[in-house]
N, C-alpha and C positions, 0 to 999 in steps of 0.2 A: 332507280338500282335494277338493273336488269337480272334477271333469273340464273343466267349463265354466269355473272360476276359474284351474286349472293353465294353461289354452289362452292366457287372457287374458296373465297371468304371462310364456307363454313367449314371446308377441307384444314384450312390453314388452322384455324385457331377452334378446338372443340370449345363448345358451349358450357359445358362442364367445369373447365379449369380455364382460370384467368391467366394472362402472360406471365411468363416467369421474372422475378424482379423480388425486391426488399418484401415486396406484399406478400408473398407465400410464408415466409417465416414468421411463427408468431411471436409476439413480444419478448417471451422467456427464452426462446432461441437466439434471438438476434442480442439480448442480453448475454447472454452465456459464449455466443459468439465473439462479441467488444470485449468481454472479461477473457477468454480465452488467447487472443491478441495480448490484449495488457500484458497480462502475465506472461506469456513469451517475449514479451519486449522488456520489461523488466528482470527477466533473468538474464537474456543477452546484455542488459546495458552494466548489470551488476557482477556478471561471472557467476553466478549462481544455480547450478542446475540441482534440480530436485536429488537427483541420485548422486552428488558428487561432494561426500562431505570433507573433503581435503578443502576444497577452494571454501565451502563454508565456515571451515575452521580458521583459515588463513584471512577470512575476513571478519570475524569476530576475535581473533586475536589482535587485529590492528585497532579494535576500541579499547582494548585493556589500556588502563593508566591514562585515558582521555578523559576531559569533562564534558560532558554531552549533557542535553537539556532531553527530556521525554515528554511529550504532552500525553495524557492516559486519559481515561473515560472522566475521570473526577479532577485530577489536580494534574500540574505539572510540577515534574521533580528534577532536580538538576544534581550533579554530583560527579565524582572521580568514578569509572568502571574498573572494578576490581575482580569481577567475575562474569562470564556469558556462561550459562546453561541452557538445558532444553528447554525450559518454558520460564526462566526468571532471569535477570541482569542483577546483578549485586553494585549498589553504589554504595563507596564510602565517603564521607565528609558530605553527606547528601543536604539538601535545602528542600522545603516545600515551597513553591513560588506562588505567592498568592495575587501578585501585582507584577506585571512584567515591566511597565513603563515603555518609555520608548526603546526601541531595539537597537538604535544608533548607541544608547548610554553602556559604559561597560560594566554596570552593577544593575541587577534588579532592583524597581521599585521598594519591593516586601518581598524577600525569602526570608523563610525562618529556619534555620540550623535543626538539624536532628542530632541528636548526642549519640548516634550508635549507627552503624551502616543498616543500609536496608536492601530488600527484593522488590524490584519493580516485575509484575507479572508481564511476560511478553505479549501474551493475547491481548492485553489492555492497551498496548502502545499503540497510537493513532498516529504521531509522527515522533521524528526525534532529528537532533542536529547539534552542532558543535554553535553555540551563541555567545556568552559572555564568558 
């Protein structure tokens, strides 16, 4: 390599900085960027903005009266949603599902009815949906 060519290369790329790219972000920054993008996508798809309590309330009202299943930290709960509160969801006619069985079956393989309504802590919900 000629000295002139080496000098031009040194001018184009300082030795103390690597070329720009994903390597410039440390892992934490990369994870935060991905998390931020995913949160924006979820908000866009669900129509839930952080500062829009009216939209959030509309979605919560649509849940009332529906039979939903909640996968929480330790158990699976199912029942009719009768209340949606800031940090809890009220279920009437609740059941604790100990064994799901085949998801195509109309009934749970082992679901024990509870004699009274329960409140599921929203922060403990891992996923939820309409199943059976």
